[in-house]
N, C-alpha and C positions, 0 to 999 in steps of 0.2 A: 675104831676111829683113829687111834694113835698109829696103828700099823699102816693105815692108808696114807697118812702123812709121810711116813718114812719111805714108802714105796714111791710116792709122787716126788719127794725130794730127791731120791736116787735117780729117777727117770729124768728129772730136770737137770741134775748134775751131769748125767751122761750126755744129754743133748747139748749142754753148754760145752762140754769137753769135745764132743764130736764137731761142733761148730768151730771151736778154736783150732782144731786140727785141719779141718777141711777147707776153711776159708782161705788161709794163706797158700795152700797148695792147689787151689782151683785153676790158676792160670799156668801151671807148669806144663811144659811139653816135653816129650821124649826126644832125645838127641841120638837115638840108636841108628837111624838111617840118615846118611849124608850122601847127597848126590854131588858127584864131581864131574865136571866137564872134561872129556877126554879128547876134544877136537883139537887139531893142530892149528897153530896161529897162522893166519895168512901172511904172506910176505908184504913188506912195506914198499918195495920198489917193483916197477913193472919190468918183466924180463926183456921186453922189446927195447925200452929206453933205459939203460942202466944208470944214467945220471939224473933222471927226472925226479922231482919231489912229488910224492903222493899226498902227504898230509902237511899242510903249512901250519906253523905255530900261530894261534890266534893272538891278536893284539888286545891286551886288557885295557878297558877304558879307565880313566882316572876315577879313583874311588869318590863317591858322593859323600857329603857330610851326612852321617846317620845319627840315630838317637844317642848312641854311645859317645860319639864325638862332641855332641852338644852338651853333655852332662859330665862335669869333672868327677863326680862321684864314681862313675864307671870308667872314665878314661885314665885317670891318674894311676890307679893300681895297675892297669895294663901297661902304662908307660914305664912304671918302675919295674914291672916284671920283665919287660922286653929289654931294658937297658941295664940290668944288674949282673951281667956275666953269664957263665955257662952252668954253674952249680944250681940245681933245681931247688935245693933247700934254701939257699941264699935268695933266689928269685922269689920264692913263695914268702919268705920272711920279709923281704923288702916290700912286696906288694901288700902284705897284710899290715905290717907294723908302721910303715911310712906312707904307703899309697892310700890306704883307706882314710886316715886322718887328713891327709892332704886333699883327698877328694871331697871330704865333708867340708873342709875349710873353703875349697874352691867353689863348691855348690852354694854355700852361704854367701860368699863374696859375689857370686853371679846373681843371687837373689837381690842383694842390696845395690850393686853397681849396674847390673844388666849383663846381657850376653855379649861376649867379645865380638868385634867386627870380623867378618871373614877376611882372610889374607888375600891380597890382590897379587897376582903373578904376572 
């Protein structure tokens, strides 16, 4: 009876170990074969009309007010990140250390006072 328990415990441990090894690797895919396109790029101008524009630059519409713009908790860290220079360490530090508390304060202020009025241009 005692020997049966040891064998069943060994089987159980091996199944748990196998599950721990197989579950994280179940979604992995092989990257051995990569397909690369070898086609040549088409020309951008028509050979008949050398000065004609083939592709025009699309005009971007004005950005709409989104979820992030309405909530200072999300917009303040982004503003501090965008406006704090070119060094990425300084940008991340400014967004984390100053932007998140400023966003929390802005969110609490917005709860008490209300949402700010949209700017009229």
